[in-house]
RODO-30376 format. One record per residue (C-alpha): residue number from 1; residue in three letters; x, y, z. Coordinates in Angstrom, 2 decimals. Layout:
<recs>
<rec k="NUM" r="ALA" px="X" py="Y" pz="Z"/>
...
</recs>
This chain:
<recs>
<rec k="1" r="MET" px="-54.69" py="28.04" pz="-46.68"/>
<rec k="2" r="SER" px="-56.04" py="31.42" pz="-47.69"/>
<rec k="3" r="GLN" px="-53.71" py="34.18" pz="-48.86"/>
<rec k="4" r="GLN" px="-54.70" py="37.68" pz="-47.82"/>
<rec k="5" r="PRO" px="-53.17" py="41.15" pz="-47.90"/>
<rec k="6" r="PHE" px="-52.46" py="43.28" pz="-44.88"/>
<rec k="7" r="SER" px="-55.16" py="45.75" pz="-43.86"/>
<rec k="8" r="ARG" px="-55.99" py="47.89" pz="-40.85"/>
<rec k="9" r="PRO" px="-59.35" py="46.77" pz="-39.39"/>
<rec k="10" r="GLY" px="-60.56" py="47.52" pz="-35.88"/>
<rec k="11" r="ALA" px="-58.64" py="46.93" pz="-32.68"/>
<rec k="12" r="ILE" px="-59.01" py="43.76" pz="-30.63"/>
<rec k="13" r="ASP" px="-61.54" py="44.01" pz="-27.80"/>
<rec k="14" r="LEU" px="-59.82" py="42.88" pz="-24.60"/>
<rec k="15" r="SER" px="-62.62" py="43.92" pz="-22.25"/>
<rec k="16" r="ALA" px="-63.56" py="40.31" pz="-21.51"/>
<rec k="17" r="LEU" px="-60.03" py="39.50" pz="-20.46"/>
<rec k="18" r="LYS" px="-59.69" py="42.52" pz="-18.22"/>
<rec k="19" r="LYS" px="-62.62" py="41.31" pz="-16.11"/>
<rec k="20" r="ARG" px="-60.86" py="38.07" pz="-15.22"/>
<rec k="21" r="PRO" px="-58.09" py="37.63" pz="-12.64"/>
<rec k="22" r="ALA" px="-54.72" py="36.31" pz="-13.70"/>
<rec k="23" r="PRO" px="-54.37" py="32.52" pz="-13.46"/>
<rec k="24" r="ALA" px="-53.26" py="31.15" pz="-10.13"/>
<rec k="25" r="GLY" px="-50.70" py="28.50" pz="-9.40"/>
<rec k="26" r="PRO" px="-46.94" py="28.12" pz="-9.67"/>
<rec k="27" r="GLY" px="-45.43" py="30.57" pz="-12.11"/>
<rec k="28" r="ALA" px="-48.66" py="32.54" pz="-12.53"/>
<rec k="29" r="GLY" px="-48.17" py="36.10" pz="-13.63"/>
<rec k="30" r="ARG" px="-44.82" py="35.44" pz="-15.24"/>
<rec k="31" r="PRO" px="-44.58" py="35.39" pz="-19.03"/>
<rec k="32" r="ALA" px="-43.40" py="32.18" pz="-20.58"/>
<rec k="33" r="ALA" px="-40.00" py="32.04" pz="-22.21"/>
<rec k="34" r="PRO" px="-40.06" py="32.15" pz="-26.01"/>
<rec k="35" r="GLY" px="-41.44" py="28.89" pz="-27.36"/>
<rec k="36" r="ALA" px="-41.30" py="27.26" pz="-23.95"/>
<rec k="37" r="PRO" px="-44.02" py="24.80" pz="-22.94"/>
<rec k="38" r="THR" px="-46.69" py="26.05" pz="-20.55"/>
<rec k="39" r="GLY" px="-46.98" py="22.65" pz="-18.95"/>
<rec k="40" r="GLY" px="-49.66" py="21.10" pz="-21.16"/>
<rec k="41" r="ALA" px="-48.87" py="17.77" pz="-22.73"/>
<rec k="42" r="GLY" px="-49.71" py="19.04" pz="-26.19"/>
<rec k="43" r="GLU" px="-47.85" py="22.35" pz="-26.07"/>
<rec k="44" r="PRO" px="-45.75" py="22.88" pz="-29.20"/>
<rec k="45" r="ALA" px="-42.05" py="22.47" pz="-28.51"/>
<rec k="46" r="GLY" px="-40.39" py="25.79" pz="-29.15"/>
<rec k="47" r="GLY" px="-36.97" py="24.53" pz="-28.09"/>
<rec k="48" r="GLY" px="-34.42" py="27.26" pz="-28.67"/>
<rec k="49" r="SER" px="-36.81" py="29.47" pz="-30.61"/>
<rec k="50" r="ALA" px="-35.88" py="33.14" pz="-30.40"/>
<rec k="51" r="TYR" px="-39.06" py="34.47" pz="-31.99"/>
<rec k="52" r="SER" px="-41.96" py="32.67" pz="-30.35"/>
<rec k="53" r="VAL" px="-43.89" py="32.91" pz="-27.11"/>
<rec k="54" r="ALA" px="-46.49" py="30.75" pz="-25.38"/>
<rec k="55" r="VAL" px="-49.31" py="33.14" pz="-24.54"/>
<rec k="56" r="ASP" px="-51.41" py="33.36" pz="-21.39"/>
<rec k="57" r="GLU" px="-53.45" py="36.13" pz="-19.81"/>
<rec k="58" r="SER" px="-50.42" py="37.60" pz="-18.06"/>
<rec k="59" r="ASN" px="-48.46" py="38.32" pz="-21.24"/>
<rec k="60" r="PHE" px="-51.17" py="38.65" pz="-23.91"/>
<rec k="61" r="GLN" px="-51.23" py="42.43" pz="-23.72"/>
<rec k="62" r="SER" px="-47.45" py="42.54" pz="-24.13"/>
<rec k="63" r="VAL" px="-47.70" py="40.29" pz="-27.17"/>
<rec k="64" r="LEU" px="-50.22" py="42.64" pz="-28.76"/>
<rec k="65" r="GLU" px="-48.00" py="45.60" pz="-27.98"/>
<rec k="66" r="ALA" px="-45.12" py="43.80" pz="-29.70"/>
<rec k="67" r="SER" px="-47.15" py="43.98" pz="-32.92"/>
<rec k="68" r="MET" px="-46.50" py="47.73" pz="-32.96"/>
<rec k="69" r="THR" px="-42.92" py="46.82" pz="-33.97"/>
<rec k="70" r="ALA" px="-43.58" py="43.95" pz="-36.40"/>
<rec k="71" r="PRO" px="-46.38" py="41.45" pz="-37.09"/>
<rec k="72" r="VAL" px="-47.39" py="38.85" pz="-34.53"/>
<rec k="73" r="VAL" px="-48.87" py="35.57" pz="-35.79"/>
<rec k="74" r="LEU" px="-51.34" py="34.23" pz="-33.22"/>
<rec k="75" r="VAL" px="-51.87" py="30.47" pz="-33.47"/>
<rec k="76" r="PHE" px="-54.85" py="29.04" pz="-31.58"/>
<rec k="77" r="HIS" px="-54.48" py="25.32" pz="-30.96"/>
<rec k="78" r="SER" px="-55.96" py="22.64" pz="-28.74"/>
<rec k="79" r="PRO" px="-54.22" py="19.35" pz="-27.88"/>
<rec k="80" r="SER" px="-57.55" py="17.83" pz="-26.78"/>
<rec k="81" r="GLN" px="-59.79" py="19.03" pz="-29.62"/>
<rec k="82" r="SER" px="-57.34" py="18.97" pz="-32.52"/>
<rec k="83" r="PRO" px="-53.94" py="17.28" pz="-32.13"/>
<rec k="84" r="GLU" px="-52.96" py="18.44" pz="-35.63"/>
<rec k="85" r="SER" px="-53.44" py="22.03" pz="-34.49"/>
<rec k="86" r="THR" px="-50.52" py="21.70" pz="-32.09"/>
<rec k="87" r="GLN" px="-48.33" py="20.51" pz="-34.97"/>
<rec k="88" r="LEU" px="-49.43" py="23.61" pz="-36.87"/>
<rec k="89" r="ALA" px="-48.35" py="25.76" pz="-33.94"/>
<rec k="90" r="ALA" px="-44.94" py="24.06" pz="-33.86"/>
<rec k="91" r="ASP" px="-44.53" py="24.55" pz="-37.61"/>
<rec k="92" r="VAL" px="-45.41" py="28.25" pz="-37.35"/>
<rec k="93" r="ILE" px="-42.70" py="28.61" pz="-34.69"/>
<rec k="94" r="THR" px="-40.22" py="26.95" pz="-37.04"/>
<rec k="95" r="VAL" px="-41.09" py="29.21" pz="-39.96"/>
<rec k="96" r="ALA" px="-41.17" py="32.39" pz="-37.85"/>
<rec k="97" r="ASP" px="-37.61" py="31.65" pz="-36.71"/>
<rec k="98" r="GLU" px="-36.52" py="31.52" pz="-40.35"/>
<rec k="99" r="TYR" px="-37.38" py="35.22" pz="-40.71"/>
<rec k="100" r="ASP" px="-35.03" py="36.43" pz="-37.96"/>
<rec k="101" r="GLY" px="-37.55" py="38.61" pz="-36.15"/>
<rec k="102" r="ARG" px="-39.77" py="39.82" pz="-38.95"/>
<rec k="103" r="PHE" px="-42.56" py="37.83" pz="-37.30"/>
<rec k="104" r="LEU" px="-43.29" py="36.70" pz="-33.74"/>
<rec k="105" r="ALA" px="-45.12" py="33.38" pz="-33.39"/>
<rec k="106" r="ALA" px="-47.52" py="33.53" pz="-30.44"/>
<rec k="107" r="THR" px="-49.09" py="30.16" pz="-29.60"/>
<rec k="108" r="ILE" px="-52.31" py="30.04" pz="-27.59"/>
<rec k="109" r="ASP" px="-53.41" py="26.72" pz="-26.09"/>
<rec k="110" r="VAL" px="-57.17" py="27.19" pz="-25.80"/>
<rec k="111" r="ASP" px="-57.37" py="24.25" pz="-23.38"/>
<rec k="112" r="ALA" px="-55.08" py="26.07" pz="-20.94"/>
<rec k="113" r="VAL" px="-56.30" py="29.65" pz="-21.53"/>
<rec k="114" r="PRO" px="-59.85" py="29.47" pz="-22.94"/>
<rec k="115" r="GLN" px="-60.48" py="33.06" pz="-21.82"/>
<rec k="116" r="ILE" px="-58.36" py="34.48" pz="-24.66"/>
<rec k="117" r="ALA" px="-60.16" py="32.47" pz="-27.33"/>
<rec k="118" r="GLN" px="-63.51" py="33.48" pz="-25.83"/>
<rec k="119" r="ALA" px="-62.58" py="37.16" pz="-25.68"/>
<rec k="120" r="MET" px="-61.45" py="37.09" pz="-29.31"/>
<rec k="121" r="GLN" px="-64.47" py="35.02" pz="-30.39"/>
<rec k="122" r="ILE" px="-62.35" py="32.32" pz="-32.00"/>
<rec k="123" r="PRO" px="-64.79" py="29.97" pz="-33.76"/>
<rec k="124" r="GLN" px="-62.51" py="26.95" pz="-34.20"/>
<rec k="125" r="VAL" px="-59.03" py="25.48" pz="-33.88"/>
<rec k="126" r="PRO" px="-56.63" py="25.47" pz="-35.50"/>
<rec k="127" r="LEU" px="-56.74" py="29.11" pz="-36.49"/>
<rec k="128" r="MET" px="-54.11" py="31.73" pz="-37.28"/>
<rec k="129" r="LEU" px="-54.50" py="35.49" pz="-37.05"/>
<rec k="130" r="VAL" px="-51.87" py="38.04" pz="-38.08"/>
<rec k="131" r="ILE" px="-51.75" py="41.09" pz="-35.79"/>
<rec k="132" r="LEU" px="-50.09" py="44.38" pz="-36.78"/>
<rec k="133" r="ASP" px="-50.26" py="47.66" pz="-34.85"/>
<rec k="134" r="GLY" px="-52.41" py="45.91" pz="-32.23"/>
<rec k="135" r="ARG" px="-55.10" py="45.01" pz="-34.77"/>
<rec k="136" r="PRO" px="-55.96" py="42.05" pz="-36.99"/>
<rec k="137" r="ALA" px="-54.13" py="42.61" pz="-40.27"/>
<rec k="138" r="THR" px="-55.74" py="39.71" pz="-42.14"/>
<rec k="139" r="GLN" px="-58.95" py="37.76" pz="-41.95"/>
<rec k="140" r="PRO" px="-58.67" py="34.69" pz="-39.66"/>
<rec k="141" r="ILE" px="-56.88" py="31.81" pz="-41.41"/>
<rec k="142" r="PRO" px="-58.57" py="28.55" pz="-40.34"/>
<rec k="143" r="GLY" px="-57.42" py="24.97" pz="-40.65"/>
<rec k="144" r="ALA" px="-54.20" py="23.00" pz="-40.48"/>
<rec k="145" r="ALA" px="-51.66" py="23.17" pz="-43.28"/>
<rec k="146" r="PRO" px="-48.35" py="21.55" pz="-44.20"/>
<rec k="147" r="ILE" px="-45.25" py="23.52" pz="-43.33"/>
<rec k="148" r="GLU" px="-44.55" py="24.39" pz="-46.98"/>
<rec k="149" r="ASP" px="-47.92" py="26.14" pz="-47.19"/>
<rec k="150" r="ILE" px="-47.04" py="28.05" pz="-44.03"/>
<rec k="151" r="ARG" px="-43.75" py="29.10" pz="-45.60"/>
<rec k="152" r="ALA" px="-45.63" py="30.27" pz="-48.69"/>
<rec k="153" r="LEU" px="-47.96" py="32.36" pz="-46.53"/>
<rec k="154" r="PHE" px="-45.10" py="33.93" pz="-44.57"/>
<rec k="155" r="ASN" px="-43.26" py="34.67" pz="-47.81"/>
<rec k="156" r="GLN" px="-46.27" py="36.51" pz="-49.20"/>
<rec k="157" r="LEU" px="-46.71" py="38.47" pz="-45.98"/>
<rec k="158" r="ALA" px="-43.01" py="39.40" pz="-45.97"/>
<rec k="159" r="GLN" px="-43.25" py="40.68" pz="-49.54"/>
<rec k="160" r="GLN" px="-46.29" py="42.78" pz="-48.63"/>
<rec k="161" r="LEU" px="-44.45" py="44.19" pz="-45.62"/>
<rec k="162" r="THR" px="-41.60" py="45.26" pz="-47.87"/>
<rec k="163" r="ALA" px="-43.98" py="46.81" pz="-50.39"/>
<rec k="164" r="GLN" px="-45.75" py="48.78" pz="-47.65"/>
<rec k="165" r="GLY" px="-42.53" py="50.05" pz="-46.08"/>
<rec k="166" r="ILE" px="-43.00" py="48.05" pz="-42.86"/>
<rec k="167" r="ALA" px="-39.46" py="47.22" pz="-41.80"/>
<rec k="168" r="GLY" px="-39.58" py="46.50" pz="-38.06"/>
<rec k="169" r="HIS" px="-38.09" py="43.37" pz="-36.51"/>
<rec k="170" r="HIS" px="-38.79" py="41.76" pz="-33.15"/>
<rec k="171" r="ALA" px="-35.90" py="41.48" pz="-30.74"/>
<rec k="172" r="PRO" px="-34.89" py="37.86" pz="-30.08"/>
<rec k="173" r="HIS" px="-36.12" py="36.51" pz="-26.74"/>
<rec k="174" r="ALA" px="-38.19" py="39.63" pz="-26.17"/>
<rec k="175" r="PHE" px="-40.40" py="37.73" pz="-23.69"/>
<rec k="176" r="GLY" px="-39.53" py="35.92" pz="-20.51"/>
<rec k="177" r="GLY" px="-36.14" py="36.09" pz="-18.82"/>
<rec k="178" r="ALA" px="-33.84" py="36.10" pz="-21.84"/>
<rec k="179" r="ALA" px="-32.12" py="39.32" pz="-22.78"/>
<rec k="180" r="ALA" px="-33.69" py="41.38" pz="-25.54"/>
<rec k="181" r="ALA" px="-31.59" py="42.75" pz="-28.37"/>
<rec k="182" r="THR" px="-33.13" py="46.21" pz="-28.02"/>
<rec k="183" r="THR" px="-33.99" py="48.21" pz="-24.95"/>
<rec k="184" r="GLU" px="-37.42" py="49.56" pz="-24.17"/>
<rec k="185" r="GLY" px="-38.26" py="52.52" pz="-26.36"/>
<rec k="186" r="GLU" px="-35.39" py="51.83" pz="-28.77"/>
<rec k="187" r="GLU" px="-36.29" py="51.78" pz="-32.44"/>
<rec k="188" r="PRO" px="-35.88" py="48.34" pz="-34.07"/>
<rec k="189" r="GLU" px="-32.80" py="48.04" pz="-36.22"/>
<rec k="190" r="ILE" px="-33.54" py="48.13" pz="-39.94"/>
<rec k="191" r="ASP" px="-31.25" py="47.68" pz="-42.89"/>
<rec k="192" r="PRO" px="-30.32" py="51.23" pz="-43.93"/>
<rec k="193" r="ARG" px="-30.06" py="50.17" pz="-47.57"/>
<rec k="194" r="TYR" px="-33.83" py="49.83" pz="-47.80"/>
<rec k="195" r="ALA" px="-34.73" py="52.89" pz="-45.72"/>
<rec k="196" r="PRO" px="-35.14" py="55.39" pz="-48.63"/>
<rec k="197" r="ALA" px="-37.47" py="53.05" pz="-50.53"/>
<rec k="198" r="GLN" px="-39.43" py="52.15" pz="-47.41"/>
<rec k="199" r="ASP" px="-39.73" py="55.80" pz="-46.42"/>
<rec k="200" r="ALA" px="-41.08" py="56.57" pz="-49.88"/>
<rec k="201" r="LEU" px="-43.68" py="53.81" pz="-49.55"/>
<rec k="202" r="ALA" px="-44.66" py="55.06" pz="-46.11"/>
<rec k="203" r="ASP" px="-45.14" py="58.53" pz="-47.65"/>
<rec k="204" r="GLY" px="-47.28" py="57.08" pz="-50.44"/>
<rec k="205" r="ASP" px="-44.70" py="58.13" pz="-53.06"/>
<rec k="206" r="ILE" px="-44.68" py="54.96" pz="-55.16"/>
<rec k="207" r="ASP" px="-42.66" py="56.46" pz="-58.01"/>
<rec k="208" r="ARG" px="-39.86" py="57.42" pz="-55.64"/>
<rec k="209" r="ALA" px="-39.97" py="53.95" pz="-54.05"/>
<rec k="210" r="VAL" px="-39.55" py="52.35" pz="-57.48"/>
<rec k="211" r="ALA" px="-36.59" py="54.62" pz="-58.20"/>
<rec k="212" r="GLU" px="-34.94" py="53.81" pz="-54.86"/>
<rec k="213" r="TYR" px="-35.38" py="50.07" pz="-55.25"/>
<rec k="214" r="GLN" px="-34.07" py="50.33" pz="-58.82"/>
<rec k="215" r="LYS" px="-30.88" py="51.94" pz="-57.50"/>
<rec k="216" r="LEU" px="-30.36" py="49.01" pz="-55.16"/>
<rec k="217" r="VAL" px="-30.93" py="46.43" pz="-57.88"/>
<rec k="218" r="ASP" px="-28.64" py="48.27" pz="-60.30"/>
<rec k="219" r="ALA" px="-25.91" py="48.36" pz="-57.64"/>
<rec k="220" r="ASN" px="-26.34" py="44.69" pz="-56.69"/>
<rec k="221" r="PRO" px="-28.44" py="42.48" pz="-59.00"/>
<rec k="222" r="ALA" px="-28.01" py="39.62" pz="-56.51"/>
<rec k="223" r="ASP" px="-29.93" py="41.52" pz="-53.79"/>
<rec k="224" r="HIS" px="-33.07" py="39.38" pz="-53.91"/>
<rec k="225" r="GLU" px="-34.93" py="41.39" pz="-51.26"/>
<rec k="226" r="ALA" px="-34.36" py="44.61" pz="-53.22"/>
<rec k="227" r="ALA" px="-35.47" py="42.87" pz="-56.42"/>
<rec k="228" r="ALA" px="-38.64" py="41.65" pz="-54.71"/>
<rec k="229" r="GLY" px="-39.29" py="45.12" pz="-53.32"/>
<rec k="230" r="LEU" px="-38.81" py="46.65" pz="-56.76"/>
<rec k="231" r="ALA" px="-41.16" py="44.15" pz="-58.38"/>
<rec k="232" r="MET" px="-43.89" py="44.72" pz="-55.79"/>
<rec k="233" r="ALA" px="-43.42" py="48.50" pz="-55.91"/>
<rec k="234" r="LYS" px="-43.92" py="48.33" pz="-59.67"/>
<rec k="235" r="VAL" px="-47.17" py="46.44" pz="-59.11"/>
<rec k="236" r="LEU" px="-48.30" py="49.25" pz="-56.81"/>
<rec k="237" r="GLN" px="-47.17" py="51.82" pz="-59.39"/>
<rec k="238" r="ARG" px="-49.07" py="50.18" pz="-62.24"/>
<rec k="239" r="THR" px="-52.30" py="49.84" pz="-60.26"/>
<rec k="240" r="GLN" px="-52.49" py="53.35" pz="-58.78"/>
<rec k="241" r="GLY" px="-55.99" py="54.72" pz="-59.25"/>
<rec k="242" r="VAL" px="-57.25" py="51.67" pz="-61.16"/>
<rec k="243" r="ASP" px="-60.89" py="50.66" pz="-60.67"/>
<rec k="244" r="LEU" px="-61.00" py="46.93" pz="-59.98"/>
<rec k="245" r="ASN" px="-64.45" py="46.30" pz="-61.44"/>
<rec k="246" r="ALA" px="-63.68" py="48.26" pz="-64.60"/>
<rec k="247" r="ALA" px="-60.39" py="46.41" pz="-65.02"/>
<rec k="248" r="ARG" px="-62.06" py="43.03" pz="-64.68"/>
<rec k="249" r="ALA" px="-64.76" py="44.00" pz="-67.16"/>
<rec k="250" r="ALA" px="-62.14" py="45.11" pz="-69.68"/>
<rec k="251" r="ALA" px="-60.23" py="41.84" pz="-69.26"/>
<rec k="252" r="ALA" px="-63.39" py="39.78" pz="-69.70"/>
<rec k="253" r="ALA" px="-64.24" py="41.67" pz="-72.89"/>
<rec k="254" r="ALA" px="-60.75" py="41.26" pz="-74.37"/>
<rec k="255" r="PRO" px="-59.23" py="37.95" pz="-73.22"/>
<rec k="256" r="ASP" px="-56.16" py="38.31" pz="-75.49"/>
<rec k="257" r="ASP" px="-55.44" py="41.97" pz="-74.70"/>
<rec k="258" r="VAL" px="-52.09" py="41.93" pz="-72.89"/>
<rec k="259" r="ASP" px="-52.61" py="45.26" pz="-71.14"/>
<rec k="260" r="ALA" px="-56.05" py="44.30" pz="-69.84"/>
<rec k="261" r="GLN" px="-54.96" py="40.85" pz="-68.64"/>
<rec k="262" r="THR" px="-51.73" py="41.99" pz="-66.96"/>
<rec k="263" r="MET" px="-53.62" py="44.72" pz="-65.12"/>
<rec k="264" r="VAL" px="-56.02" py="42.21" pz="-63.58"/>
<rec k="265" r="ALA" px="-53.07" py="39.96" pz="-62.73"/>
<rec k="266" r="ASP" px="-51.48" py="42.89" pz="-60.86"/>
<rec k="267" r="LEU" px="-54.72" py="43.55" pz="-59.00"/>
<rec k="268" r="ASP" px="-54.96" py="39.88" pz="-58.10"/>
<rec k="269" r="MET" px="-51.45" py="40.09" pz="-56.66"/>
<rec k="270" r="LEU" px="-52.40" py="43.03" pz="-54.46"/>
<rec k="271" r="GLY" px="-55.50" py="41.18" pz="-53.33"/>
<rec k="272" r="GLY" px="-53.47" py="38.15" pz="-52.28"/>
<rec k="273" r="HIS" px="-54.71" py="35.94" pz="-55.15"/>
<rec k="274" r="VAL" px="-51.22" py="35.00" pz="-56.26"/>
<rec k="275" r="GLU" px="-52.06" py="31.72" pz="-57.97"/>
<rec k="276" r="ASP" px="-54.94" py="33.35" pz="-59.88"/>
<rec k="277" r="ALA" px="-52.54" py="36.02" pz="-61.16"/>
<rec k="278" r="PHE" px="-50.06" py="33.39" pz="-62.31"/>
<rec k="279" r="ALA" px="-52.71" py="31.22" pz="-63.95"/>
<rec k="280" r="ARG" px="-54.18" py="34.16" pz="-65.85"/>
<rec k="281" r="LEU" px="-50.82" py="35.07" pz="-67.37"/>
<rec k="282" r="VAL" px="-49.81" py="31.48" pz="-68.09"/>
<rec k="283" r="GLU" px="-53.00" py="31.07" pz="-70.11"/>
<rec k="284" r="LEU" px="-52.32" py="34.40" pz="-71.85"/>
<rec k="285" r="VAL" px="-48.87" py="33.13" pz="-72.84"/>
<rec k="286" r="ARG" px="-50.47" py="29.94" pz="-74.12"/>
<rec k="287" r="ARG" px="-52.96" py="31.85" pz="-76.29"/>
<rec k="288" r="THR" px="-50.70" py="34.55" pz="-77.72"/>
<rec k="289" r="ALA" px="-47.67" py="34.69" pz="-79.99"/>
<rec k="290" r="GLY" px="-44.84" py="36.99" pz="-80.99"/>
<rec k="291" r="LYS" px="-44.43" py="40.27" pz="-79.12"/>
<rec k="292" r="ASP" px="-47.66" py="39.80" pz="-77.18"/>
<rec k="293" r="ARG" px="-46.42" py="36.47" pz="-75.85"/>
<rec k="294" r="ASP" px="-43.08" py="38.02" pz="-74.90"/>
<rec k="295" r="ARG" px="-44.81" py="40.84" pz="-73.02"/>
<rec k="296" r="ALA" px="-47.05" py="38.42" pz="-71.14"/>
<rec k="297" r="ARG" px="-44.11" py="36.18" pz="-70.25"/>
<rec k="298" r="GLU" px="-41.96" py="39.09" pz="-69.04"/>
<rec k="299" r="HIS" px="-44.79" py="40.42" pz="-66.91"/>
<rec k="300" r="LEU" px="-45.30" py="37.01" pz="-65.34"/>
<rec k="301" r="VAL" px="-41.58" py="36.70" pz="-64.58"/>
<rec k="302" r="GLY" px="-41.80" py="40.08" pz="-62.84"/>
<rec k="303" r="LEU" px="-44.61" py="38.79" pz="-60.65"/>
<rec k="304" r="PHE" px="-42.52" py="35.71" pz="-59.84"/>
<rec k="305" r="ALA" px="-39.82" py="38.07" pz="-58.57"/>
<rec k="306" r="ALA" px="-42.34" py="39.95" pz="-56.42"/>
<rec k="307" r="VAL" px="-43.41" py="36.75" pz="-54.69"/>
<rec k="308" r="GLY" px="-39.94" py="35.20" pz="-54.40"/>
<rec k="309" r="ASN" px="-38.26" py="32.48" pz="-56.42"/>
<rec k="310" r="ASP" px="-38.28" py="29.98" pz="-53.54"/>
<rec k="311" r="ASP" px="-42.04" py="30.19" pz="-53.06"/>
<rec k="312" r="PRO" px="-43.79" py="26.90" pz="-53.98"/>
<rec k="313" r="ARG" px="-46.38" py="28.83" pz="-56.00"/>
<rec k="314" r="VAL" px="-43.60" py="30.35" pz="-58.08"/>
<rec k="315" r="LEU" px="-42.04" py="26.93" pz="-58.68"/>
<rec k="316" r="LYS" px="-45.42" py="25.65" pz="-59.89"/>
<rec k="317" r="GLY" px="-45.93" py="28.79" pz="-61.94"/>
<rec k="318" r="ARG" px="-42.57" py="28.36" pz="-63.66"/>
<rec k="319" r="GLN" px="-43.44" py="24.77" pz="-64.53"/>
<rec k="320" r="ALA" px="-46.78" py="25.91" pz="-65.97"/>
<rec k="321" r="LEU" px="-45.05" py="28.68" pz="-67.93"/>
<rec k="322" r="ALA" px="-42.56" py="26.23" pz="-69.39"/>
<rec k="323" r="SER" px="-45.43" py="23.98" pz="-70.44"/>
<rec k="324" r="ALA" px="-47.22" py="26.93" pz="-72.06"/>
<rec k="325" r="LEU" px="-44.11" py="27.97" pz="-73.96"/>
<rec k="326" r="PHE" px="-43.08" py="24.54" pz="-75.15"/>
</recs>
């Protein structure tokens, strides 16, 4: 499964959908309850999911509007074309629930509502697309994946949200008949501890964000979210104004230069190439000694913190680092 950073490409074209009438039949025009089946045999079972919705033409616009608060993960699946895609949709619902509203899982059965897939020019199923501010925030993510890979993807996206000062949360059961936790027009609740750092990131003041996150970590070293935010903010701080091509050329010319190699590792992190960043620094640790080795190891441990210690890539990276050291 590809790992990609958030961006702000163009808005989704819904003109094709607007030309079609809403689907007829019992229940037409009413949004489905979060995670509830739409009636198809292969619909993923959302059960008691608070942060998922089965999408049709009647609620698709509302789902896109929800991405103005926090990211929406669209999952296109087809019980008839790809049974494993429906398992992917169910797994995305499971993982989205683990983030308590930081993401909304929106499942789209292309057998039941082909118009949405056609309007969005979806080339295949399964396929995931992360929507933020009503626009695709990543390139399409094709193919099925085990649930641990999905967790790794969500973890990376959550870290990038923190680093970019995006702190919104979806209200539970925001679709269908269940009561929402926030009223229309009400700002989503955010943890006030992180507000100064997130405001600084939103203002583009990376140095201030680092200082604010550092205060949180100093006050509570066990605050893992603050530690992750600090680590990612430091990556942003170190890479400000750096030319990617020049940095890669410098690293290629000096494979044992700690500064050159750690800079490219930081740039790889920002580009979503987490495993490449880890592998580069593990090999640097393997090749160096003394203070250079210590610097490379400490930098790598900082990147582990930015990604999150429970991430499978970090667990693999720690094993590789141990092998390089001993």
